[in-house]
C-alpha positions as CSV (number, residue, x, y, z in Angstrom):
1,M,-6.5,-31.8,51.9
2,T,-5.3,-32.1,48.3
3,E,-2.0,-30.7,47.1
4,N,-3.8,-28.0,45.1
5,D,-5.6,-26.9,48.3
6,K,-2.4,-26.1,50.1
7,N,-0.8,-22.6,50.1
8,L,1.7,-21.8,47.4
9,I,5.1,-21.4,48.9
10,S,7.9,-19.5,47.1
11,V,11.3,-21.0,47.8
12,I,14.0,-18.5,47.0
13,I,17.6,-19.5,46.4
14,P,20.1,-16.7,45.8
15,L,23.3,-18.0,44.3
16,Y,26.7,-16.9,43.2
17,N,29.4,-19.2,41.7
18,A,27.7,-22.1,43.4
19,E,28.3,-24.8,40.8
20,K,30.0,-27.1,43.3
21,Y,26.9,-27.4,45.6
22,L,24.0,-26.2,43.4
23,K,22.8,-29.5,42.0
24,N,22.5,-31.1,45.4
25,C,20.7,-27.9,46.7
26,I,18.1,-27.7,43.9
27,T,17.6,-31.5,43.9
28,S,16.8,-31.3,47.6
29,V,14.2,-28.6,47.0
30,V,12.6,-30.3,44.0
31,G,12.2,-33.4,46.0
32,Q,10.2,-31.9,48.9
33,T,7.2,-33.8,50.1
34,Y,5.3,-30.5,50.1
35,R,4.7,-30.1,46.3
36,N,2.9,-26.8,45.8
37,L,6.1,-24.8,45.4
38,E,7.4,-22.0,43.3
39,I,11.2,-22.3,43.2
40,I,13.0,-19.1,42.4
41,L,16.6,-19.2,41.5
42,V,18.4,-15.9,41.4
43,D,21.9,-16.0,39.8
44,D,23.8,-13.0,41.1
45,G,26.2,-12.6,38.2
46,S,28.0,-15.9,38.5
47,N,31.0,-16.5,36.2
48,D,31.0,-20.3,36.6
49,K,28.4,-22.9,35.4
50,S,25.7,-22.0,38.0
51,L,23.3,-20.3,35.5
52,S,23.6,-23.2,33.1
53,I,22.8,-25.6,35.9
54,C,19.7,-23.6,36.9
55,E,18.4,-23.5,33.3
56,K,18.7,-27.2,32.9
57,F,16.7,-27.8,36.1
58,A,14.1,-25.3,34.9
59,L,13.6,-27.4,31.7
60,Q,12.8,-30.4,33.8
61,D,10.5,-28.8,36.4
62,N,7.9,-26.1,35.5
63,R,7.9,-24.9,39.2
64,I,11.4,-23.5,38.7
65,K,11.9,-19.8,37.6
66,V,15.4,-18.6,36.8
67,F,16.5,-15.0,37.1
68,H,19.9,-13.5,36.3
69,Q,21.3,-10.2,37.4
70,N,24.6,-8.4,37.6
71,N,26.5,-9.1,40.8
72,G,25.0,-7.0,43.5
73,G,25.5,-9.1,46.6
74,V,23.3,-11.7,48.4
75,A,20.9,-9.1,49.8
76,S,20.2,-7.8,46.3
77,A,19.6,-11.3,45.0
78,R,17.3,-12.0,47.9
79,N,15.3,-8.9,47.2
80,K,15.1,-9.8,43.5
81,G,13.6,-13.2,44.5
82,L,11.1,-11.5,46.8
83,S,10.0,-9.1,44.0
84,E,9.3,-12.1,41.7
85,A,7.7,-14.3,44.3
86,S,3.9,-15.0,44.1
87,G,3.6,-17.5,47.0
88,E,1.6,-16.9,50.1
89,F,4.6,-17.9,52.1
90,I,8.3,-17.4,51.5
91,A,11.1,-19.9,52.4
92,W,14.8,-19.3,51.9
93,V,17.5,-21.9,51.1
94,D,21.2,-21.1,50.7
95,S,22.8,-22.4,47.5
96,D,25.4,-24.3,49.4
97,D,22.8,-26.1,51.6
98,S,20.7,-29.1,50.9
99,I,17.5,-29.8,52.9
100,E,15.7,-32.8,54.1
101,P,12.6,-34.0,52.2
102,E,10.1,-32.7,54.8
103,Y,11.8,-29.4,55.5
104,I,9.1,-27.2,53.8
105,Q,6.3,-29.3,55.2
106,N,7.6,-28.9,58.7
107,L,7.9,-25.1,58.3
108,Y,4.4,-25.0,56.9
109,D,3.1,-26.9,59.8
110,A,4.8,-24.5,62.2
111,V,3.3,-21.5,60.5
112,K,-0.1,-23.0,60.7
113,E,0.4,-23.9,64.3
114,Y,0.8,-20.2,65.2
115,N,-1.4,-18.9,62.4
116,A,1.0,-15.9,62.0
117,D,1.1,-13.7,58.9
118,I,4.8,-13.0,58.5
119,R,6.2,-10.7,55.8
120,V,10.0,-10.5,55.3
121,W,11.7,-7.3,54.1
122,A,15.4,-6.5,53.9
123,P,17.6,-3.7,52.5
124,E,20.0,-4.3,49.7
125,E,22.9,-4.8,52.1
126,E,23.2,-5.6,55.8
127,N,25.0,-2.3,56.4
128,D,22.3,-0.3,54.6
129,V,21.0,1.5,57.7
130,D,19.1,4.1,55.7
131,G,17.4,1.3,53.7
132,Q,16.4,-0.6,56.9
133,N,15.0,2.7,58.4
134,K,12.9,3.2,55.3
135,L,11.5,-0.3,55.8
136,I,10.8,0.4,59.4
137,E,8.8,3.5,58.3
138,R,7.0,1.4,55.7
139,A,6.2,-1.3,58.2
140,T,4.9,1.2,60.8
141,E,2.6,2.7,58.1
142,E,1.0,-0.8,57.6
143,K,0.3,-1.0,61.4
144,P,1.3,-4.7,62.1
145,D,0.9,-6.2,65.5
146,A,4.6,-6.5,65.9
147,I,7.9,-5.8,64.1
148,L,10.7,-8.4,64.4
149,I,14.0,-6.8,63.5
150,S,17.7,-7.3,63.5
151,P,18.9,-3.7,63.8
152,S,21.8,-2.8,61.5
153,S,22.8,0.2,63.6
154,F,23.2,0.5,67.4
155,T,21.9,4.1,67.4
156,E,20.3,5.2,64.1
157,S,16.9,3.4,64.3
158,D,15.9,4.2,67.9
159,Q,13.6,7.1,67.1
160,L,11.7,5.2,64.3
161,L,11.2,2.2,66.6
162,K,10.0,4.5,69.4
163,K,7.5,6.0,66.9
164,A,6.3,2.5,66.1
165,K,5.9,1.7,69.8
166,E,3.9,4.9,70.3
167,Q,1.4,3.6,67.7
168,G,0.9,0.3,69.6
169,I,3.3,-1.8,67.6
170,H,5.3,-4.4,69.6
171,I,9.0,-4.6,68.9
172,A,11.0,-7.8,69.0
173,F,14.8,-7.8,68.5
174,I,16.4,-10.8,66.8
175,D,20.2,-11.3,66.9
176,S,21.1,-7.6,67.6
177,Y,19.7,-4.6,69.4
178,T,19.9,-0.9,69.7
179,Q,21.3,1.5,72.3
180,E,17.9,2.4,73.8
181,E,15.7,-0.4,75.1
182,V,12.6,0.1,72.9
183,Q,12.0,-3.6,72.5
184,D,9.4,-5.9,74.2
185,L,11.6,-8.9,73.9
186,T,15.1,-10.0,72.6
187,V,16.2,-13.3,71.3
188,A,20.0,-13.3,70.5
189,T,23.3,-14.9,71.0
190,D,25.3,-13.6,73.9
191,N,27.8,-12.0,71.5
192,L,30.3,-11.1,74.3
193,E,30.2,-14.8,75.3
194,A,30.7,-15.9,71.7
195,G,33.7,-13.6,71.3
196,Q,35.2,-14.8,74.5
197,I,34.8,-18.4,73.6
198,L,36.6,-17.7,70.2
199,G,39.3,-15.7,71.9
200,R,40.1,-18.3,74.5
201,F,40.3,-20.9,71.8
202,A,42.5,-18.7,69.6
203,K,44.9,-17.9,72.4
204,D,46.1,-21.5,72.4
205,L,46.8,-21.5,68.7
206,V,49.3,-18.6,68.5
207,G,52.5,-17.7,70.2
208,T,53.2,-14.8,72.5
209,D,54.5,-12.6,69.7
210,D,52.3,-13.7,66.9
211,Q,50.3,-11.1,64.9
212,I,46.5,-11.3,64.8
213,A,44.0,-9.5,62.5
214,I,40.3,-9.2,62.8
215,V,37.9,-9.2,59.8
216,S,34.6,-8.0,61.1
217,H,31.3,-7.4,59.3
218,V,29.5,-4.1,59.9
219,K,31.2,-1.3,61.8
220,G,29.1,-0.1,64.8
221,V,26.5,-2.9,64.8
222,S,26.0,-4.4,68.2
223,T,27.0,-7.9,67.1
224,A,30.3,-6.7,65.7
225,V,31.1,-4.5,68.7
226,E,30.4,-7.2,71.3
227,R,32.1,-10.1,69.4
228,E,35.3,-8.1,69.0
229,K,35.2,-7.0,72.6
230,G,34.6,-10.6,73.8
231,F,37.4,-11.8,71.5
232,R,39.9,-9.4,73.0
233,T,38.8,-10.4,76.5
234,G,39.2,-14.1,75.6
235,L,42.7,-13.5,74.2
236,G,43.8,-12.0,77.5
237,S,47.3,-10.6,77.3
238,L,47.5,-11.5,73.6
239,K,44.9,-8.8,72.8
240,D,47.8,-6.5,72.2
241,N,48.9,-8.7,69.3
242,I,46.0,-7.5,67.2
243,V,47.5,-5.4,64.5
244,D,44.4,-4.5,62.5
245,V,40.6,-4.6,62.4
246,V,38.8,-4.3,59.0
247,Y,35.1,-4.4,58.0
248,C,33.7,-6.3,55.0
249,D,30.1,-5.0,55.2
250,S,29.0,-8.6,55.3
251,R,30.3,-9.3,51.8
252,Y,32.3,-12.4,50.9
253,D,34.1,-10.7,48.1
254,K,35.1,-7.7,50.2
255,S,36.3,-10.0,53.0
256,Y,38.4,-11.9,50.5
257,E,40.0,-8.8,49.2
258,L,40.6,-7.3,52.6
259,T,42.2,-10.5,53.8
260,K,44.6,-10.5,50.8
261,E,45.5,-6.9,51.7
262,L,46.1,-8.0,55.3
263,M,48.4,-10.8,54.3
264,K,50.4,-8.5,52.1
265,K,50.6,-5.7,54.7
266,Y,51.5,-8.0,57.5
267,P,53.8,-10.8,56.0
268,D,54.3,-12.3,59.5
269,L,50.5,-12.5,60.2
270,K,49.7,-15.8,62.1
271,M,45.9,-15.6,62.7
272,I,42.8,-14.1,61.1
273,A,39.5,-14.0,63.1
274,G,36.2,-13.5,61.3
275,M,33.3,-12.1,63.2
276,N,30.4,-13.4,61.1
277,E,29.8,-15.9,58.3
278,Y,30.7,-13.5,55.5
279,S,33.9,-12.2,57.1
280,S,34.9,-15.6,58.2
281,V,34.3,-17.5,55.0
282,G,35.7,-14.7,52.8
283,A,38.9,-14.7,54.9
284,A,39.2,-18.5,54.8
285,R,38.8,-18.4,51.0
286,A,41.7,-16.0,50.7
287,V,43.9,-18.0,53.0
288,K,43.1,-21.1,51.0
289,A,43.7,-19.4,47.6
290,A,47.1,-18.2,48.9
291,K,48.0,-21.7,50.1
292,A,48.7,-20.1,53.5
293,E,46.8,-22.4,55.7
294,N,50.0,-23.9,57.3
295,R,51.1,-20.4,58.2
296,I,47.9,-18.5,59.1
297,R,45.3,-19.9,61.4
298,V,41.7,-19.0,60.7
299,V,38.9,-18.9,63.3
300,G,35.5,-17.4,63.0
301,V,31.9,-17.0,64.0
302,D,28.9,-18.5,62.2
303,S,28.7,-21.5,59.9
304,S,27.5,-22.6,56.5
305,Q,28.1,-25.7,54.4
306,E,31.1,-24.0,52.8
307,A,32.5,-23.2,56.3
308,V,32.2,-26.8,57.3
309,Q,34.0,-27.9,54.1
310,L,36.8,-25.4,54.7
311,M,37.2,-26.8,58.2
312,E,37.4,-30.3,56.7
313,H,40.2,-29.1,54.4
314,G,42.1,-27.7,57.3
315,I,41.5,-24.0,56.7
316,F,39.3,-23.3,59.7
317,Q,40.8,-24.3,63.1
318,G,37.5,-23.4,64.9
319,I,34.2,-21.6,64.5
320,V,31.7,-20.4,67.1
321,V,28.3,-21.4,65.7
322,Q,25.2,-19.6,66.7
323,K,21.9,-21.4,67.0
324,A,20.4,-19.4,64.2
325,F,17.3,-21.5,63.5
326,K,16.5,-21.6,67.2
327,M,16.9,-17.8,67.3
328,G,14.3,-17.2,64.6
329,Y,11.9,-19.9,65.6
330,V,11.9,-18.9,69.3
331,G,11.6,-15.2,68.3
332,V,8.4,-15.8,66.4
333,R,7.0,-18.1,69.1
334,E,7.6,-15.7,71.9
335,T,6.2,-12.8,69.9
336,V,3.0,-14.7,69.2
337,K,2.7,-15.5,72.9
338,M,3.1,-11.9,73.8
339,L,0.5,-10.8,71.3
340,R,-2.0,-13.4,72.6
341,G,-1.5,-12.2,76.2
342,E,0.3,-15.4,77.2
343,D,3.4,-15.7,79.4
344,Y,6.5,-15.1,77.3
345,K,10.2,-14.7,77.9
346,K,11.6,-11.2,77.5
347,N,15.3,-12.0,77.1
348,I,16.5,-15.3,75.6
349,N,20.1,-16.2,75.0
350,S,19.8,-18.6,72.0
351,G,23.3,-19.9,72.7
352,C,26.4,-20.8,70.7
353,Q,28.9,-23.6,70.5
354,L,32.6,-23.9,69.5
355,V,33.1,-26.3,66.6
356,T,36.5,-27.8,65.8
357,P,37.8,-30.6,63.6
358,D,37.8,-32.8,66.7
359,N,34.1,-32.4,67.5
360,M,32.4,-31.5,64.2
361,Y,31.2,-35.0,63.5
362,T,29.4,-35.6,66.8
363,S,25.6,-35.9,66.7
364,E,25.0,-32.8,68.8
365,I,27.3,-30.7,66.6
366,E,25.7,-32.0,63.4
367,K,22.3,-30.9,64.7
368,L,23.8,-27.5,65.2
369,L,25.5,-27.3,61.8
370,F,22.6,-28.7,59.9
371,P,19.5,-27.6,61.8
372,F,17.1,-28.3,58.9
373,N,17.9,-32.0,59.1
374,T,16.4,-32.1,62.6
375,L,13.3,-29.9,62.3
376,K,11.0,-32.6,63.6
377,T,12.5,-32.3,67.1
378,Y,11.0,-29.0,68.1
379,G,11.7,-29.8,71.7
380,D,15.4,-29.0,70.9
381,L,14.4,-25.4,70.2
382,T,13.1,-24.7,73.7
383,P,15.6,-22.6,75.8
């Protein structure tokens, strides 16, 4: 098969103030062994040199398309990329990540292995329940074999998902779930366990009278509820030291501002715990900017390249990392098995791991932090 015979793949990179990492990111995508790419760079209102970097790369490679918009958040940037994409397949790369040369080829081979037609839709923001419900209605109208969804609300999507089920559409939950069990299968982190692991670790970092604040992501979503509950359980008697819980709606900037307010409101604050990547990284940025890392311990859930670097610089004391790539891959795999009438697993705990400065450089943790560097070992994805 010649390169021109292969499917066009749109690689979408949403970015905001990413000049520190962007060159490495784009270079890694341009250098993919799978060449038939459309590379879409969506600058979400950066005020650093990110847009200039994108435009220079576009002059050197005609596969690159650059779009600029006013700052609207990562979901808005992703949707802009989707609206401009013309590829038969879509791949996402975060602007602070770099990928191995065969990353796209490996993903393409996996899609061909299962011969699955997958369309990805998302609302403007993770907390946009109404937007997600409209997409559920739209998906139901198109009558797919299955809908894979990470519900943004614990209660507000049940009736729409029931309606989809009544029309013969299978439902698979990825990462979160709803109050009523309308799903055929679930692949998710045990979020209670993740919170407990973080809480037990955090308990050893603070004193008996030290104040603790939680920066969570979306109020009411199952992942936020269970991680906070698990965190309190893990803290044991120190759970009474929690002085405040705030919600950033899965926005780095809002988490940053909320953390600044927390530090001002509670001058004796000794710990901040983030409940997902956006809340954790935003809080860590604020602590770093305030040069308060020697006074305030930061722990969190989820990882990114920036989170790893913040740990290297002593801001993060520990993060509980989900096996996100495994979650998505196994979710698709088990759904395909279900649709084909094969044996499949209905409930899969995709697992999590505590990462600290002491273990972050071990080979097993590196596989977890940088899963795209180890895509060839699909056996590692099997629960």
